[in-house]
C-alpha positions in Angstrom: 0.0 0.1 0.0 1.1 3.3 -1.0 1.2 6.3 1.6 2.3 8.9 -1.0 0.0 11.8 -1.5 -0.6 13.3 -4.8 -1.3 16.8 -5.3 -4.4 16.0 -7.3 -5.6 14.5 -4.0 -5.8 17.9 -2.4 -8.5 19.1 -5.1 -11.2 16.7 -4.0 -15.0 16.8 -3.9 -14.8 18.0 0.0 -12.4 20.9 -1.2 -14.7 21.8 -4.1 -18.0 21.9 -2.1 -16.3 24.0 0.4 -15.5 26.4 -2.5 -18.9 26.4 -4.0 -20.4 27.6 -0.5 -17.7 30.4 0.0 -18.2 31.6 -3.6 -21.9 31.5 -3.1 -21.6 33.4 0.4 -20.0 36.4 -1.7 -21.9 36.0 -5.1 -25.6 34.7 -4.7 -26.1 34.3 -8.2 -23.4 31.7 -8.7 -24.7 28.5 -10.1 -23.9 26.1 -7.4 -25.4 22.9 -9.0 -24.0 23.7 -12.5 -20.5 24.4 -10.9 -20.5 21.0 -8.9 -21.6 19.0 -12.1 -19.0 20.4 -14.3 -16.4 20.0 -11.6 -17.2 16.8 -10.0 -17.9 14.8 -13.2 -15.3 12.3 -13.9 -13.0 13.7 -11.1 -11.6 10.8 -9.9 -10.4 9.8 -13.4 -8.6 13.1 -13.9 -5.0 13.8 -13.4 -4.0 17.0 -11.7 -3.5 18.6 -15.0 -6.9 17.6 -16.3 -8.5 19.1 -13.2 -6.9 22.5 -13.5 -8.5 23.3 -17.0 -8.7 26.8 -18.1 
């Protein structure tokens, strides 16, 4: 079993959901559901580079 932690492990569903709450607190029109769908879809299969899309 590997104990190594990859940088992509930091950008995970928990962090994304916390980010959504913070953005929504500052911008009430923020599309939370759309952002979560776009961000979390296929997240597990993506590399770090794929996760930080422009």
